[in-house]
C-alpha positions as CSV (number, residue, x, y, z in Angstrom):
1,M,37.0,-1.3,-49.6
2,A,39.9,-3.1,-48.3
3,A,38.2,-5.8,-46.4
4,L,36.4,-7.3,-49.3
5,G,39.2,-8.5,-50.6
6,L,40.1,-9.1,-54.5
7,R,37.3,-11.6,-54.7
8,G,34.8,-9.6,-53.3
9,K,36.0,-6.4,-55.1
10,S,35.8,-8.1,-58.8
11,L,32.3,-9.3,-57.5
12,L,31.1,-5.9,-57.1
13,A,32.9,-4.7,-59.6
14,L,30.7,-6.7,-61.9
15,L,27.8,-5.9,-59.8
16,L,28.2,-2.4,-60.2
17,T,28.8,-2.6,-64.4
18,C,26.0,-4.8,-64.8
19,L,24.0,-2.7,-62.7
20,L,25.0,0.3,-64.4
21,A,24.1,-1.4,-67.9
22,L,20.3,-2.5,-66.5
23,G,20.2,1.0,-65.5
24,M,20.9,2.4,-68.8
25,A,19.4,-0.3,-70.7
26,G,16.4,0.2,-68.3
27,L,16.5,4.3,-69.5
28,V,16.3,3.1,-73.1
29,G,14.0,0.8,-72.1
30,W,11.5,3.8,-71.0
31,Q,12.0,6.0,-73.6
32,A,11.2,3.5,-75.5
33,L,8.2,2.3,-73.8
34,K,7.1,6.1,-73.2
35,G,6.9,5.9,-76.9
36,V,5.0,3.1,-77.5
37,Q,2.8,4.2,-74.9
38,N,2.3,7.2,-76.8
39,R,2.1,5.6,-80.4
40,Y,-0.7,2.8,-78.8
41,G,-2.1,6.2,-76.7
42,E,-2.8,7.7,-80.0
43,A,-4.7,4.5,-81.7
44,Y,-6.2,3.9,-79.0
45,G,-7.5,7.2,-78.7
46,R,-9.0,6.9,-82.5
47,N,-10.6,3.9,-81.8
48,V,-12.4,4.9,-78.5
49,A,-13.4,8.2,-80.5
50,Q,-14.5,5.5,-83.8
51,L,-16.1,3.6,-81.4
52,N,-18.2,6.2,-79.4
53,R,-19.1,7.7,-83.1
54,E,-20.6,4.4,-84.4
55,K,-22.4,4.3,-80.8
56,I,-24.3,7.3,-81.7
57,A,-24.1,7.5,-85.3
58,A,-25.4,4.0,-86.0
59,P,-28.8,4.0,-84.5
60,V,-29.7,8.0,-85.8
61,S,-27.9,6.7,-89.5
62,R,-31.1,3.5,-89.1
63,E,-33.8,6.2,-87.7
64,L,-32.6,8.7,-90.3
65,A,-32.6,6.2,-93.7
66,L,-36.1,4.6,-92.3
67,A,-37.6,8.2,-92.4
68,M,-36.0,8.9,-95.2
69,R,-37.4,5.9,-97.4
70,L,-40.8,6.6,-95.9
71,A,-40.0,10.3,-97.4
72,D,-39.3,8.7,-100.6
73,S,-42.2,6.3,-101.4
74,E,-44.8,7.2,-103.8
75,I,-47.5,6.3,-101.2
76,T,-46.4,9.3,-99.6
77,R,-46.2,11.8,-102.4
78,Q,-49.5,10.9,-104.3
79,W,-51.1,11.4,-100.7
80,L,-49.7,14.8,-99.9
81,L,-51.0,15.9,-103.1
82,D,-54.2,15.0,-103.0
83,E,-54.7,15.2,-98.7
84,N,-58.8,14.7,-99.3
85,D,-58.7,11.7,-100.6
86,A,-59.8,9.3,-98.4
87,A,-58.7,6.0,-100.3
88,K,-54.8,7.8,-100.6
89,R,-54.9,8.6,-96.6
90,A,-56.3,5.3,-95.8
91,L,-53.5,3.7,-98.0
92,F,-50.5,6.0,-96.5
93,F,-51.4,5.1,-92.8
94,R,-51.2,1.6,-93.6
95,E,-47.5,1.7,-94.7
96,A,-46.9,4.3,-92.1
97,A,-47.9,1.8,-89.5
98,G,-45.7,-0.7,-90.9
99,Y,-42.7,2.0,-90.7
100,Q,-44.1,3.2,-87.1
101,K,-43.3,-0.7,-85.9
102,V,-39.4,-0.3,-87.1
103,F,-38.8,3.2,-85.8
104,A,-37.4,3.3,-82.6
105,E,-39.5,5.4,-80.8
106,G,-42.6,4.2,-82.9
107,T,-42.7,8.2,-83.5
108,Y,-43.5,9.7,-87.1
109,F,-45.1,12.8,-87.9
110,V,-46.0,14.3,-91.5
111,V,-47.3,18.4,-92.6
112,G,-48.6,18.7,-96.0
113,A,-47.4,22.1,-97.2
114,E,-51.1,22.6,-98.9
115,H,-53.8,22.2,-96.2
116,L,-50.5,23.0,-93.0
117,G,-52.1,19.7,-90.9
118,Y,-49.7,18.3,-88.0
119,Y,-50.3,14.5,-88.6
120,F,-48.3,12.7,-85.6
121,N,-48.5,9.2,-84.1
122,D,-46.4,7.2,-81.5
123,S,-46.4,4.2,-79.1
124,S,-47.9,6.0,-76.4
125,K,-51.2,7.9,-77.6
126,P,-54.4,6.2,-80.1
127,F,-53.5,6.3,-83.6
128,S,-55.4,9.1,-85.8
129,D,-55.6,9.7,-89.8
130,Q,-56.6,13.3,-88.3
131,P,-53.7,16.7,-88.2
132,R,-53.3,16.5,-84.5
133,Y,-53.4,20.7,-85.3
134,L,-52.7,23.2,-88.0
135,L,-49.5,25.0,-88.4
136,N,-49.3,29.2,-88.3
137,N,-46.6,30.3,-90.5
138,G,-46.8,33.2,-88.0
139,D,-45.9,31.1,-85.4
140,A,-42.1,30.7,-83.7
141,K,-42.6,27.1,-82.2
142,D,-43.9,26.2,-86.1
143,D,-40.7,27.9,-87.6
144,W,-39.3,24.7,-87.7
145,F,-41.4,23.4,-90.6
146,F,-41.5,26.3,-93.0
147,R,-37.1,26.2,-92.4
148,S,-36.8,22.8,-93.4
149,L,-39.3,22.9,-96.3
150,N,-37.5,25.9,-97.9
151,D,-33.7,24.7,-96.4
152,P,-32.3,22.7,-100.2
153,A,-30.7,20.0,-97.6
154,P,-31.9,16.8,-97.9
155,Y,-33.0,17.4,-94.6
156,K,-32.9,18.9,-91.2
157,L,-31.8,18.1,-88.0
158,N,-33.8,19.3,-84.6
159,V,-32.4,18.6,-81.7
160,D,-34.8,18.9,-78.6
161,R,-33.4,18.7,-74.7
162,N,-35.9,18.5,-72.2
163,L,-35.1,20.8,-69.5
164,E,-37.0,18.9,-66.4
165,S,-36.0,15.3,-67.6
166,R,-32.9,16.1,-69.6
167,D,-33.9,13.9,-72.5
168,L,-32.4,14.6,-75.3
169,K,-34.1,14.3,-78.5
170,V,-33.6,14.0,-82.2
171,W,-36.2,14.9,-85.0
172,F,-35.5,14.7,-88.1
173,N,-37.0,16.7,-90.6
174,I,-37.1,15.4,-93.7
175,P,-38.7,17.4,-97.3
176,V,-41.3,15.2,-99.6
177,S,-40.2,16.7,-103.1
178,D,-42.6,16.5,-106.3
179,G,-40.0,17.2,-108.8
180,D,-38.2,20.3,-107.6
181,R,-41.5,21.3,-105.6
182,R,-41.4,20.6,-102.5
183,I,-44.7,18.9,-100.6
184,G,-44.2,19.1,-97.1
185,V,-41.9,17.4,-94.6
186,L,-42.0,13.7,-93.1
187,G,-40.1,13.2,-90.3
188,S,-39.5,10.6,-86.8
189,G,-37.9,11.4,-83.9
190,I,-35.8,9.2,-81.7
191,S,-34.4,9.7,-78.3
192,L,-30.5,9.5,-77.4
193,S,-30.5,9.6,-73.8
194,S,-30.4,5.8,-73.2
195,F,-27.7,5.8,-76.2
196,L,-25.6,8.5,-74.3
197,D,-26.1,7.2,-70.9
198,D,-24.2,3.8,-71.8
199,F,-22.0,6.1,-73.7
200,V,-21.2,8.1,-70.6
201,T,-20.9,5.2,-68.0
202,A,-19.3,3.0,-70.3
203,N,-15.9,5.4,-69.5
204,T,-12.9,3.4,-68.4
205,A,-10.5,4.3,-65.8
206,G,-8.2,7.6,-67.3
207,V,-10.9,8.3,-70.5
208,L,-13.5,10.7,-70.2
209,S,-15.6,10.5,-73.5
210,M,-18.0,13.8,-74.2
211,V,-20.1,14.9,-77.1
212,L,-20.0,18.3,-78.8
213,D,-22.4,19.9,-81.0
214,G,-21.5,21.9,-84.1
215,Q,-20.3,24.9,-81.7
216,A,-18.5,22.8,-79.6
217,S,-20.6,22.9,-76.5
218,I,-21.2,20.1,-74.4
219,L,-24.2,18.2,-75.3
220,V,-23.1,15.1,-72.8
221,H,-20.5,14.5,-70.5
222,P,-20.0,12.7,-66.6
223,D,-20.8,16.2,-65.0
224,E,-24.4,17.7,-65.8
225,S,-23.4,20.9,-64.5
226,L,-21.0,21.8,-67.8
227,V,-23.9,20.5,-70.4
228,A,-25.1,23.8,-72.1
229,E,-29.3,24.1,-72.0
230,N,-30.2,24.3,-75.2
231,A,-27.6,23.2,-78.2
232,D,-30.3,24.1,-81.0
233,G,-29.9,27.7,-80.4
234,A,-27.9,30.4,-78.3
235,T,-29.7,29.6,-75.5
236,G,-27.4,28.3,-72.4
237,R,-24.2,28.4,-74.5
238,S,-20.9,29.8,-72.6
239,V,-17.4,28.8,-72.9
240,A,-17.5,26.8,-69.4
241,T,-20.3,24.6,-71.2
242,S,-17.8,23.9,-74.0
243,I,-14.8,22.0,-74.7
244,Y,-12.6,25.3,-74.8
245,G,-13.9,25.6,-71.0
246,Q,-12.1,22.3,-69.8
247,L,-8.7,23.0,-71.1
248,D,-5.9,24.1,-68.6
249,N,-4.1,26.3,-71.0
250,I,-5.6,29.1,-73.1
251,D,-3.1,28.2,-75.8
252,D,-4.2,25.2,-76.5
253,S,-7.3,26.1,-77.6
254,A,-6.5,27.4,-81.0
255,A,-5.0,24.1,-81.3
256,V,-8.8,22.5,-80.3
257,R,-10.3,24.4,-83.0
258,G,-8.1,23.6,-85.8
259,A,-8.4,20.2,-84.9
260,L,-12.1,20.3,-85.0
261,A,-12.5,21.8,-88.3
262,D,-9.7,19.0,-89.7
263,A,-12.0,16.6,-88.4
264,K,-15.1,18.4,-90.1
265,S,-13.2,18.5,-93.3
266,K,-12.3,15.1,-93.3
267,P,-15.3,12.7,-92.4
268,G,-14.7,9.5,-90.9
269,S,-11.2,10.5,-89.6
270,V,-10.2,11.0,-85.8
271,E,-8.1,13.7,-85.3
272,T,-5.6,13.6,-81.8
273,L,-3.7,16.1,-80.2
274,W,-1.8,16.5,-76.4
275,V,-3.8,19.5,-74.6
276,S,-3.3,20.2,-70.8
277,M,-7.1,19.2,-68.9
278,D,-7.2,18.7,-65.2
279,G,-4.3,19.8,-64.4
280,R,-2.5,16.9,-66.8
281,T,-1.4,16.6,-70.1
282,Q,-4.0,14.3,-71.5
283,L,-4.4,12.8,-75.4
284,L,-8.0,14.3,-76.7
285,A,-9.4,12.2,-79.8
286,L,-12.3,13.9,-82.2
287,A,-14.6,12.5,-84.6
288,W,-17.5,14.4,-86.5
289,I,-20.7,12.6,-86.4
290,P,-22.0,14.5,-90.0
291,E,-26.0,13.0,-89.7
292,L,-25.9,15.1,-86.4
293,D,-23.0,17.8,-86.7
294,W,-21.8,16.9,-83.7
295,Y,-18.6,15.9,-82.3
296,V,-17.2,12.9,-80.4
297,A,-14.5,13.9,-77.6
298,S,-12.6,11.4,-75.3
299,A,-10.0,12.5,-73.5
300,I,-7.0,9.7,-72.4
301,D,-4.8,10.1,-69.3
302,L,-1.9,8.2,-70.6
303,G,-0.9,8.1,-66.7
304,V,-4.3,5.8,-65.8
305,A,-5.6,4.7,-68.6
306,Q,-3.7,0.8,-69.1
307,V,-3.1,1.4,-72.6
308,I,-0.2,-1.5,-72.7
309,E,-1.1,-4.4,-71.1
310,L,1.9,-4.4,-68.5
311,D,1.3,-7.8,-67.1
312,S,2.5,-9.2,-70.7
313,L,5.8,-7.4,-70.0
314,V,6.4,-9.5,-66.8
315,P,8.0,-12.9,-68.2
316,A,10.4,-10.7,-70.4
317,L,11.4,-9.4,-67.1
318,I,11.9,-11.9,-65.6
319,A,13.2,-13.8,-68.6
320,F,15.7,-10.5,-68.2
321,V,16.4,-10.3,-64.9
322,I,17.2,-14.2,-65.1
323,I,19.6,-14.0,-67.9
324,M,21.0,-11.0,-65.8
325,L,22.0,-13.1,-63.2
326,L,23.1,-16.2,-65.1
327,L,25.3,-14.0,-66.9
328,I,27.1,-12.5,-63.2
329,G,27.4,-16.0,-62.1
330,G,28.9,-17.2,-65.2
331,V,31.4,-14.4,-65.2
332,A,32.3,-14.6,-61.2
333,W,33.0,-18.3,-62.1
334,L,35.3,-17.8,-65.0
335,V,37.6,-14.8,-62.7
336,E,37.5,-17.4,-59.9
337,K,38.7,-20.1,-61.9
338,R,41.0,-18.4,-64.3
339,V,42.4,-15.6,-62.0
340,L,41.4,-15.5,-58.7
341,K,41.9,-19.0,-57.4
342,P,45.8,-18.2,-59.0
343,L,46.3,-15.3,-57.3
344,R,45.2,-16.4,-53.9
345,L,48.1,-19.3,-54.6
346,L,50.3,-16.8,-55.5
347,R,49.5,-14.9,-52.1
348,H,49.3,-18.1,-49.9
349,S,53.4,-19.3,-51.6
350,A,54.1,-14.9,-50.9
351,Q,53.1,-14.9,-47.4
352,A,55.0,-18.5,-46.8
353,M,58.3,-17.0,-48.5
354,A,57.6,-13.7,-46.0
355,A,57.5,-16.4,-43.0
356,G,61.0,-18.0,-44.7
357,Q,59.3,-20.8,-46.4
358,Y,60.9,-20.2,-49.8
359,D,60.0,-24.1,-51.2
360,A,56.3,-22.8,-51.5
361,P,54.9,-23.7,-54.6
362,L,53.5,-21.7,-57.0
363,P,51.0,-21.5,-59.7
364,V,53.7,-21.8,-62.8
365,D,52.1,-24.6,-65.3
366,R,50.2,-21.6,-66.9
367,D,51.4,-19.7,-70.5
368,D,49.4,-16.1,-69.3
369,E,50.3,-13.2,-67.4
370,I,49.8,-15.2,-64.3
371,G,52.5,-17.5,-64.6
372,E,54.6,-15.7,-66.3
373,L,54.3,-13.6,-62.8
374,S,54.8,-16.9,-60.8
375,A,58.4,-17.3,-62.5
376,A,59.3,-14.3,-61.7
377,F,58.0,-14.2,-57.9
378,G,60.4,-17.8,-58.0
379,V,63.3,-16.5,-59.3
380,M,62.9,-13.3,-56.8
381,A,62.6,-15.8,-53.9
382,Q,65.8,-17.6,-55.0
383,K,67.5,-14.5,-54.9
384,V,65.9,-13.5,-51.5
385,R,67.5,-17.0,-50.2
386,S,70.3,-16.4,-51.2
387,H,70.5,-12.3,-50.2
388,T,68.3,-13.6,-46.5
389,S,71.7,-16.3,-45.8
390,E,74.3,-14.0,-46.9
391,L,72.6,-11.3,-44.2
392,E,71.9,-13.6,-41.5
393,S,75.7,-15.0,-41.7
394,R,76.6,-11.2,-41.3
395,V,74.2,-10.3,-38.4
396,R,75.6,-13.3,-36.7
397,E,79.0,-11.9,-37.1
398,R,78.1,-8.6,-36.5
399,T,76.1,-9.5,-33.4
400,R,79.1,-11.5,-31.7
401,A,81.4,-8.5,-32.6
402,L,78.9,-5.3,-30.8
403,E,78.0,-8.4,-27.8
404,Q,81.7,-8.5,-27.1
405,A,81.9,-4.8,-27.5
406,N,79.0,-4.2,-25.3
407,R,80.7,-6.7,-22.4
408,E,83.5,-4.6,-23.0
409,M,81.9,-1.3,-22.4
410,A,79.8,-2.8,-19.3
411,A,83.0,-3.4,-17.7
412,A,84.3,-0.4,-18.7
413,H,81.7,1.8,-17.1
414,K,81.2,-0.9,-13.8
415,K,84.7,0.8,-13.4
416,I,83.9,4.1,-14.0
417,D,81.2,3.8,-12.0
418,D,82.8,2.3,-9.1
419,S,85.5,5.1,-9.5
420,I,83.0,7.4,-9.2
421,D,81.4,6.3,-6.2
422,Y,84.5,5.9,-4.4
423,A,85.6,9.5,-5.5
424,S,82.2,10.7,-4.0
425,L,83.4,8.3,-0.8
426,I,86.4,10.1,-0.5
427,Q,84.6,13.9,-1.5
428,H,82.3,13.1,1.3
429,A,85.2,12.1,3.9
430,I,86.8,15.7,2.9
431,L,83.4,17.5,4.1
432,P,83.6,18.4,8.0
433,K,79.8,16.9,9.0
434,R,80.4,15.3,11.7
435,Q,82.6,17.9,12.7
436,L,79.5,20.7,12.8
437,V,77.3,18.3,14.5
438,T,79.9,17.7,17.0
439,A,80.8,21.3,17.7
440,L,77.5,23.6,16.7
441,G,74.4,21.0,16.8
442,E,71.1,23.0,16.1
443,R,72.9,25.8,15.6
444,H,74.1,25.6,11.9
445,A,71.8,23.8,9.4
446,V,74.0,22.6,6.1
447,L,72.5,22.3,2.2
448,W,74.9,20.0,0.2
449,R,73.4,18.9,-3.7
450,P,75.5,18.2,-6.1
451,R,74.8,18.0,-9.5
452,D,75.9,14.3,-10.2
453,V,77.1,12.0,-8.2
454,V,79.7,13.9,-7.3
455,G,80.4,17.8,-8.2
456,G,82.7,20.9,-7.7
457,D,81.0,22.2,-4.2
458,F,82.1,21.8,-0.3
459,Y,82.1,23.6,2.6
460,V,84.7,24.5,5.2
461,Y,84.4,24.2,9.5
462,R,87.8,24.8,11.6
463,A,87.7,25.6,15.0
464,G,90.6,27.3,17.1
465,D,91.1,28.9,20.3
466,G,88.9,31.5,20.9
467,G,86.5,31.4,17.4
468,C,85.7,29.2,14.3
469,L,86.4,29.3,10.7
470,F,83.0,29.0,7.9
471,G,83.7,28.6,4.4
472,V,81.6,28.0,1.3
473,V,83.9,27.0,-2.2
474,D,82.6,26.6,-5.4
475,C,85.4,25.2,-7.8
476,A,84.9,25.4,-11.6
477,G,83.5,22.5,-13.8
478,H,81.1,19.8,-12.1
479,G,81.2,16.0,-12.2
480,V,84.7,14.5,-12.1
481,P,86.3,17.7,-13.0
482,G,84.7,19.3,-10.2
483,A,85.4,16.9,-7.6
484,L,88.8,16.8,-8.9
485,M,89.0,20.9,-8.2
486,T,87.6,20.1,-4.9
487,M,90.5,18.3,-3.8
488,L,93.0,20.8,-4.8
489,A,90.8,23.3,-3.1
490,H,90.9,21.7,0.2
491,A,94.3,21.0,-0.1
492,A,95.0,24.3,-0.4
493,I,92.7,26.1,2.1
494,D,94.3,23.6,4.6
495,Q,97.7,24.5,3.5
496,A,97.0,28.6,3.9
497,I,94.9,27.7,7.1
498,A,98.5,26.1,8.3
499,D,100.5,29.1,7.0
500,V,98.7,32.1,8.3
501,G,95.8,31.1,11.0
502,L,92.4,30.5,11.2
503,A,91.6,35.0,12.4
504,D,92.0,36.9,9.2
505,P,89.5,35.2,6.3
506,A,91.3,37.9,3.6
507,V,94.9,36.7,4.5
508,V,94.0,33.0,4.1
509,L,92.0,33.9,0.7
510,A,95.4,35.4,-0.3
511,R,97.1,32.3,0.9
512,T,95.2,30.0,-0.6
513,D,95.1,31.9,-4.1
514,R,99.0,31.4,-4.1
515,I,98.9,28.1,-3.9
516,V,96.8,27.3,-6.0
517,R,98.6,29.5,-8.5
518,S,101.7,27.4,-7.7
519,M,100.0,24.1,-8.1
520,L,98.8,24.7,-11.1
521,R,101.6,26.7,-13.0
522,D,102.2,24.3,-15.4
523,D,99.3,24.4,-17.0
524,V,99.3,28.5,-17.7
525,E,99.7,27.8,-21.5
526,Q,96.1,26.4,-21.3
527,P,93.7,29.3,-20.9
528,A,90.9,27.7,-21.9
529,L,91.0,25.3,-18.8
530,A,88.7,27.1,-15.9
531,T,90.8,26.5,-12.8
532,N,89.5,29.4,-10.6
533,M,86.6,28.8,-7.6
534,D,84.3,31.1,-5.8
535,V,84.9,31.3,-1.8
536,G,84.0,32.6,0.9
537,L,85.0,32.6,4.8
538,A,83.4,33.9,8.0
539,Y,85.0,34.1,11.3
540,V,83.3,33.9,14.5
541,D,85.8,35.7,17.3
542,F,83.8,34.1,20.7
543,Q,85.9,37.0,22.4
544,T,84.6,40.3,21.1
545,R,81.3,38.6,19.8
546,E,82.3,39.7,16.2
547,V,82.1,37.8,12.9
548,T,85.0,38.7,10.2
549,F,84.1,38.0,6.5
550,S,86.1,38.0,3.3
551,G,84.9,36.5,0.4
552,A,86.1,35.5,-3.5
553,K,82.7,36.1,-5.5
554,I,80.5,34.6,-3.0
555,A,78.5,37.1,-0.5
556,L,77.8,37.3,3.4
557,Y,74.1,37.3,4.3
558,Y,73.0,38.3,7.6
559,S,69.4,38.7,9.1
560,D,67.4,38.7,12.1
561,G,64.1,38.1,10.6
562,E,62.9,42.0,9.7
563,T,66.2,42.7,7.1
564,L,68.1,40.9,5.0
565,E,71.9,42.5,4.6
566,E,74.8,41.6,2.7
567,L,78.7,41.6,3.1
568,P,80.0,41.8,-0.4
569,A,83.2,39.4,-1.8
570,A,85.4,41.0,-3.9
571,R,84.9,40.7,-7.4
572,R,88.1,38.2,-8.3
573,A,87.9,34.6,-8.0
574,I,90.5,32.4,-6.3
575,G,93.2,31.4,-9.0
576,D,91.6,34.0,-11.6
577,K,93.4,35.1,-14.3
578,R,93.9,38.5,-12.4
579,V,94.9,38.0,-9.0
580,G,92.2,39.6,-7.0
581,E,92.5,41.9,-3.8
582,Y,91.2,40.5,-0.6
583,T,89.8,42.6,2.4
584,N,87.8,42.0,5.8
585,A,84.5,43.4,6.8
586,R,83.5,43.1,10.3
587,I,79.9,42.2,11.7
588,A,78.8,42.2,15.3
589,L,77.8,38.7,16.4
590,Q,74.1,39.3,17.9
591,S,71.5,37.1,19.5
592,G,69.4,36.3,17.0
593,R,71.5,37.4,13.8
594,T,71.2,34.0,11.4
595,F,74.1,34.1,8.7
596,Y,74.1,32.6,5.7
597,L,76.8,31.6,2.9
598,T,75.9,30.1,-0.7
599,T,77.2,29.2,-3.9
600,D,75.5,30.6,-7.1
601,G,74.0,27.0,-8.0
602,F,70.9,28.2,-5.5
603,L,70.6,31.4,-7.1
604,D,70.8,30.4,-10.4
605,Q,68.8,27.5,-11.0
606,A,65.6,27.6,-13.8
607,G,62.6,27.4,-12.5
608,G,58.9,28.5,-12.4
609,E,56.1,29.0,-15.5
610,L,59.6,30.9,-17.8
611,G,62.7,28.4,-16.5
612,Y,64.1,31.8,-14.7
613,G,67.0,31.7,-12.5
614,F,65.5,31.7,-8.7
615,G,67.4,34.9,-8.3
616,N,68.2,37.0,-5.6
617,S,65.4,39.1,-4.5
618,R,63.6,35.7,-4.4
619,F,66.7,34.0,-1.9
620,A,66.0,37.5,0.1
621,E,62.6,36.8,0.9
622,M,63.3,33.5,1.1
623,I,65.6,34.5,4.3
624,R,63.4,36.6,5.7
625,R,60.2,34.3,5.9
626,H,62.3,32.0,7.7
627,A,65.1,33.9,9.4
628,R,63.6,33.2,12.7
629,L,63.0,29.4,12.3
630,P,65.3,27.3,14.1
631,L,68.4,26.4,12.1
632,A,67.0,22.8,11.3
633,E,64.1,23.6,10.3
634,Q,65.5,26.2,8.5
635,G,67.6,24.2,5.9
636,A,64.1,22.1,5.4
637,A,62.3,25.0,4.0
638,F,65.1,26.4,2.2
639,S,65.3,22.6,0.1
640,A,61.1,22.9,-0.1
641,T,60.9,26.1,-1.7
642,L,63.9,25.6,-4.1
643,A,62.3,22.1,-5.2
644,E,58.7,23.6,-5.6
645,Y,60.5,26.4,-8.0
646,Q,62.4,23.8,-9.4
647,G,59.4,21.9,-10.7
648,D,60.3,19.4,-13.8
649,Y,63.8,21.6,-14.5
650,P,66.7,19.8,-14.6
651,Q,69.6,20.7,-11.8
652,R,71.9,23.3,-13.6
653,D,75.2,23.6,-11.3
654,D,75.7,22.4,-7.3
655,I,74.2,23.8,-4.7
656,T,75.5,24.6,-1.4
657,M,74.3,26.6,1.3
658,L,75.8,26.9,4.6
659,C,74.0,28.7,7.7
660,F,75.1,29.2,11.4
661,R,73.6,31.6,14.2
662,F,75.2,32.1,18.0
663,D,72.6,33.5,20.5
C-alpha cells in the first residue's frame, strides 16, 4: 500500500467504494429480479395453463355443441318417437349426414330407448340407416347407454383409451328428451391424440405439461410409463401414475389436493403453488376443463424457463457500467485537480526544504485547508531556516573547539604512548635475557608476557662464584604502576644481593623486605595502595649440587617427567602489612630434573568453556607431560597450551615463567 502513493490509494478507495456500492446494488437488484421473476413466472404459468386448457377444450366444446344441437333437433326427436316411420328416418339421416361433415371425426351414433337399436356411421365405413346391433340391458358393455339415459346431466362423457394404439378418444353421450321423458341417446366421438401429442411436444425448456383426470391420475405425460391405463375407471390407477407420485415431498400432496379443489370450484381460473419436483422447486399451475372434468397441469422450473428476456436487460447493464465508469473518472479527475496536485506540489516543496532549499514555492493561492496548510508550512520553513542557521553557527564553533581539543588530546596521547614505549624499553633493559642466553643457553626457558605494554612482572638472574641465583617477581598492579613497582623491586633486590650475597635466598628476601619498607615508609598513611610483591628465589650451588629455595608466595616446582614436586613458599609477600618469615628449603640438583618458577598470572588466566582459571592441577599435568623435552620446546609448548586454553578470553594478569635444568 505504501508504494501506491496518495493518488493510487485515493483511486483504490474510490474503486472499492464503487465496487461495494455496485455489489450492494447488484444484491438488491438480484433480489428484486428474483421477485419479478417469481411474479412473472406465476403469470407465465397461468398463461401456459390457460393456453393448454383452451387447446383441449376448444375442439371438445365445438364437438359437444354440434352433438347437442343435433340431439336437440326436432327431426331427431320426431324420428326417435316413431323409429319405424321411413320418412322420418330418411329425414333424420339426411340431417345427420350434414352434421357428419362438420364433426371432427365424421362420427355419430344414435340409440332409441324403445327399440335399443345402435345406429352408427363414420367416415371409415359405408353409410347405413339400419341398426348395427341391438343393446342388451344386462350386458356390461352396453351399460354406458343406460347410465347416460338415466343420468339427469345434460350430457355424459365416456373416455376410452386404446391400450394397443394408445389412442385417447372422448365420446359425448347426449340424452334426447321429449319433455321430461328420455327417448334416446345421441352422440359423437373425437380423438384427442393429435391435440394431446401437440400439447406434449410443444413443451418449451423448463416447462412440463400434463393432463389429469378428475381423480388426479395422469392421462397425458411426455413419459408414457406415468400414464394411467384407463382413466374412466379404477383400472390402472395408482399413486405412481398420479400427480401426487411426481412430488418429492409428501407434504406437498395436501397443497396440490387443495389447489385442484379450488380450480374446480372456480371454473376458468388457474391455481398456482410451489412444489418440489425432480429435486427442484417448481411452480405448478392447475386449470380445470369442465367439459371433460379434466385438469391441465404445467410444472415450470424458473431456473430453466426463460420467463424474462435477459437480452432486454443487457443495454441497461451496459449503460449502468458506462455511467459508473464515467462517475469514477469524474471523481478521480476532481480529486486529482483539487486535492492530489496541490498535495504533490506541497510534498515537492517539503522535499526541497529538507534538502536546504527554503525558497521553494508553496501553493498559497487557495482559500481552503490546503492553502492554510501551505501558509503554516511557509511559516514553519522560515523558523526552520532561522534555527538551522543558528545551529550551523553553533556547530561550527563547537567543531572548531572539538578539533582543537582533539589535537591537544592526540598530542598528549602521543606523549603518553612515547613515554610508555620508553618505559617498555627500560623494563626490557633490566631483564637478564642476554645474561641467561650467554650463561645457560638451552638449559633455560623464559615465558614473559605482560598484560599491557609494560607490566608488573620480571625475572632475576645473578651469577656468582660456584653458583647462580634464579628468581621471578610479581609486583602489585599492572601497566605503568606495575612497571614502576618493578623498578623499585629490582633496585631493592640488587641492594639486598649486594648486602648479603647470593647463596642464602631467605636472607635475600628478608633484606629486600626491609629495603622496600624503608623506601615506602612515607606512604604508610595510605593503606589502600598495594605496594607488596611476590618473589621466588632459587640458588644453584654447582659444588654441592644442591638447589636452595625460598619464596614469598611463589613456590618452586620440579619434575623428572614422572612426578611433580613443589617446594612451598612463605604466606607473606614482600612489603605486606605484616612482616613475613622466610626460610630456605634444599633439593638435590639431579640430572634430568627441571625446575619451574611462575607468577600467579599463569595459574589465574581465564579460559575453557566456562571461563575458569588455568589452575594448579592443569598446570601440574602440563609440566609432567612436557618435563623431558628440551627447555626451548617446553617453553613453546607451555605458551601454546596457555593460548589454546585462553581462547577468546582477555589476558587477566602479567605472566612470567622461568625454567632451568642442569644435567
